[in-house]
ROZALO-657834 format. One record per residue: x, y, z of N, C-alpha, C, O in turn; chain. Coordinates in Angstrom, 1 decimal, always signed. Atoms other than C-alpha are relative to their C-alpha. Layout:
N
{{X; Y; Z}; {X; Y; Z}; {X; Y; Z}; {X; Y; Z}; A},
...
This chain:
56
{{-1.3; +0.6; +0.2}; {-29.5; -14.8; -25.8}; {+1.2; +1.0; +0.0}; {+2.2; +0.7; +0.5}; A},
{{-1.0; -1.0; +0.1}; {-27.5; -11.7; -26.5}; {+0.4; +0.5; +1.4}; {+1.5; +0.8; +1.6}; A},
{{-0.3; -0.5; -1.4}; {-27.9; -10.5; -22.9}; {+0.9; -1.0; +0.7}; {+1.8; -0.6; +1.4}; A},
{{-0.8; +1.0; -0.7}; {-26.5; -13.8; -21.6}; {+1.4; +0.0; -0.4}; {+2.3; -0.1; +0.4}; A},
{{-1.4; -0.1; +0.6}; {-23.5; -13.5; -23.9}; {+0.7; +1.2; +0.5}; {+1.9; +1.2; +0.7}; A},
{{-0.6; -1.2; -0.4}; {-22.9; -10.0; -22.8}; {+0.3; +0.0; +1.5}; {+1.3; +0.6; +1.9}; A},
{{-0.2; +0.0; -1.4}; {-23.3; -10.6; -19.1}; {+1.2; -0.8; +0.5}; {+1.9; -0.4; +1.4}; A},
{{-1.1; +0.8; -0.5}; {-20.7; -13.3; -18.8}; {+1.3; +0.7; -0.1}; {+2.0; +0.7; +0.9}; A},
{{-1.3; -0.7; +0.1}; {-17.7; -11.3; -20.1}; {+0.0; +1.2; +1.0}; {+1.1; +1.5; +1.6}; A},
{{+0.1; -1.1; -0.9}; {-18.9; -8.3; -18.1}; {+0.3; -0.4; +1.4}; {+1.0; +0.3; +2.1}; A},
{{-0.2; +0.5; -1.4}; {-19.1; -10.3; -14.9}; {+1.5; -0.4; +0.3}; {+2.0; -0.1; +1.3}; A},
{{-1.4; +0.4; -0.1}; {-15.6; -11.7; -15.5}; {+0.9; +1.2; +0.1}; {+1.9; +1.2; +0.8}; A},
{{-0.7; -1.2; +0.1}; {-14.3; -8.3; -16.3}; {+0.0; +0.7; +1.4}; {+1.0; +1.2; +1.9}; A},
{{+0.2; -0.6; -1.3}; {-15.7; -6.9; -13.0}; {+0.8; -0.7; +1.1}; {+1.4; -0.1; +1.9}; A},
{{-0.8; +0.8; -1.0}; {-14.2; -9.7; -11.0}; {+1.5; +0.2; -0.1}; {+2.2; +0.3; +0.9}; A},
{{-1.5; -0.2; +0.2}; {-10.8; -9.2; -12.6}; {+0.4; +1.4; +0.5}; {+1.4; +1.6; +1.2}; A},
{{-0.3; -1.4; -0.5}; {-11.0; -5.4; -11.9}; {+0.0; +0.1; +1.5}; {+0.8; +0.8; +2.1}; A},
{{+0.0; +0.0; -1.5}; {-12.0; -6.0; -8.3}; {+1.2; -0.7; +0.6}; {+1.7; -0.1; +1.6}; A},
{{-1.2; +0.7; -0.5}; {-9.1; -8.4; -7.8}; {+1.2; +1.0; -0.2}; {+2.0; +1.1; +0.7}; A},
{{-1.1; -1.0; +0.2}; {-6.7; -5.8; -9.3}; {-0.1; +1.1; +1.0}; {+1.0; +1.5; +1.5}; A},
{{+0.2; -1.1; -1.0}; {-8.2; -3.1; -7.1}; {+0.5; -0.5; +1.4}; {+1.2; +0.3; +2.1}; A},
{{-0.4; +0.5; -1.3}; {-7.7; -5.2; -4.0}; {+1.5; -0.2; +0.2}; {+2.1; +0.1; +1.2}; A},
{{-1.5; +0.2; +0.0}; {-4.1; -6.1; -4.9}; {+0.7; +1.4; +0.1}; {+1.7; +1.5; +0.8}; A},
{{-0.6; -1.3; +0.0}; {-3.3; -2.4; -5.6}; {-0.2; +0.6; +1.4}; {+0.7; +1.3; +1.9}; A},
{{+0.2; -0.5; -1.3}; {-4.9; -1.4; -2.3}; {+0.9; -0.6; +1.1}; {+1.4; +0.1; +2.0}; A},
{{-0.9; +0.7; -0.9}; {-3.0; -4.0; -0.4}; {+1.5; +0.5; -0.1}; {+2.2; +0.7; +0.9}; A},
{{-1.4; -0.5; +0.3}; {+0.3; -2.9; -2.0}; {+0.1; +1.4; +0.6}; {+1.2; +1.8; +1.2}; A},
{{-0.1; -1.4; -0.6}; {-0.5; +0.8; -1.1}; {+0.1; +0.0; +1.5}; {+0.9; +0.7; +2.0}; A},
{{+0.0; +0.0; -1.5}; {-1.2; -0.1; +2.5}; {+1.3; -0.5; +0.5}; {+1.8; +0.0; +1.5}; A},
{{-1.3; +0.5; -0.5}; {+2.0; -2.1; +2.8}; {+1.1; +1.1; -0.2}; {+2.0; +1.3; +0.7}; A},
{{-1.0; -1.1; +0.2}; {+4.0; +0.9; +1.3}; {-0.2; +1.0; +1.1}; {+0.8; +1.6; +1.6}; A},
{{+0.2; -1.0; -1.0}; {+2.4; +3.2; +3.8}; {+0.5; -0.5; +1.4}; {+1.1; +0.3; +2.1}; A},
{{-0.5; +0.5; -1.2}; {+3.3; +0.9; +6.7}; {+1.5; +0.1; +0.0}; {+2.2; +0.5; +1.0}; A},
{{-1.5; -0.1; +0.2}; {+6.9; +0.8; +5.4}; {+0.5; +1.4; +0.2}; {+1.5; +1.7; +0.9}; A},
{{-0.4; -1.5; -0.1}; {+7.0; +4.6; +5.1}; {-0.1; +0.4; +1.5}; {+0.8; +1.2; +1.9}; A},
{{+0.1; -0.4; -1.4}; {+5.8; +4.9; +8.7}; {+1.1; -0.6; +0.8}; {+1.7; +0.1; +1.7}; A},
{{-1.1; +0.6; -0.7}; {+8.4; +2.5; +10.0}; {+1.3; +0.7; -0.3}; {+2.1; +1.0; +0.6}; A},
{{-1.2; -0.8; +0.3}; {+11.1; +4.4; +8.1}; {+0.0; +1.4; +0.7}; {+1.1; +1.8; +1.1}; A},
{{+0.1; -1.3; -0.6}; {+9.9; +7.7; +9.5}; {+0.3; -0.2; +1.5}; {+1.0; +0.7; +2.1}; A},
{{-0.3; +0.3; -1.4}; {+10.0; +6.2; +13.0}; {+1.5; -0.2; +0.3}; {+2.1; +0.3; +1.2}; A},
{{-1.4; +0.3; -0.1}; {+13.5; +4.9; +12.5}; {+0.8; +1.2; -0.2}; {+1.8; +1.5; +0.5}; A},
{{-0.7; -1.2; +0.2}; {+14.7; +8.2; +11.1}; {-0.1; +0.9; +1.3}; {+0.9; +1.5; +1.7}; A},
{{+0.2; -0.8; -1.2}; {+13.2; +10.0; +14.1}; {+0.8; -0.4; +1.2}; {+1.4; +0.3; +1.9}; A},
{{-0.8; +0.5; -1.0}; {+14.8; +7.7; +16.5}; {+1.5; +0.2; -0.2}; {+2.2; +0.6; +0.8}; A},
{{-1.4; -0.2; +0.3}; {+18.2; +8.0; +14.8}; {+0.3; +1.5; +0.2}; {+1.4; +1.8; +0.7}; A},
{{-0.2; -1.4; -0.1}; {+17.8; +11.8; +14.7}; {+0.2; +0.4; +1.5}; {+1.0; +1.2; +1.9}; A},
{{+0.0; -0.2; -1.5}; {+17.1; +11.8; +18.5}; {+1.3; -0.5; +0.6}; {+1.9; +0.2; +1.4}; A},
{{-1.2; +0.6; -0.5}; {+20.1; +9.6; +19.1}; {+1.2; +0.9; -0.3}; {+2.0; +1.2; +0.5}; A},
{{-1.1; -0.9; +0.4}; {+22.5; +11.9; +17.1}; {-0.1; +1.3; +0.8}; {+0.9; +1.9; +1.1}; A},
{{+0.1; -1.3; -0.8}; {+21.1; +15.0; +18.9}; {+0.5; -0.2; +1.4}; {+1.2; +0.7; +1.9}; A},
{{-0.5; +0.3; -1.3}; {+21.9; +13.4; +22.2}; {+1.5; -0.2; +0.0}; {+2.2; +0.3; +0.8}; A},
{{-1.4; +0.3; +0.2}; {+25.3; +12.2; +21.0}; {+0.8; +1.3; -0.2}; {+1.8; +1.6; +0.4}; A},
{{-0.7; -1.3; +0.3}; {+26.3; +15.6; +19.5}; {-0.1; +1.0; +1.1}; {+0.7; +1.9; +1.2}; A},
{{+0.3; -0.9; -1.1}; {+24.8; +17.5; +22.4}; {+0.9; -0.2; +1.2}; {+1.2; +0.7; +1.9}; A},
{{-0.9; +0.3; -1.2}; {+27.1; +15.8; +24.9}; {+1.5; +0.3; -0.3}; {+2.3; +0.3; +0.6}; A},
{{-1.4; -0.3; +0.4}; {+30.3; +16.7; +23.0}; {+0.4; +1.4; +0.4}; {+1.6; +1.8; +0.2}; A},
């Protein structure tokens, strides 16, 4: 009986931690995608200004 009482909260705790882990990983991946987009935008802007200033 003690094992059954112990397993239930442990199982729920593991499921909760797994959910938290998945949410954190998803958030991390979204931030990395945003970082890549910003890097690309910056690179494009930098190239534009190089062309613009180079023609003056």
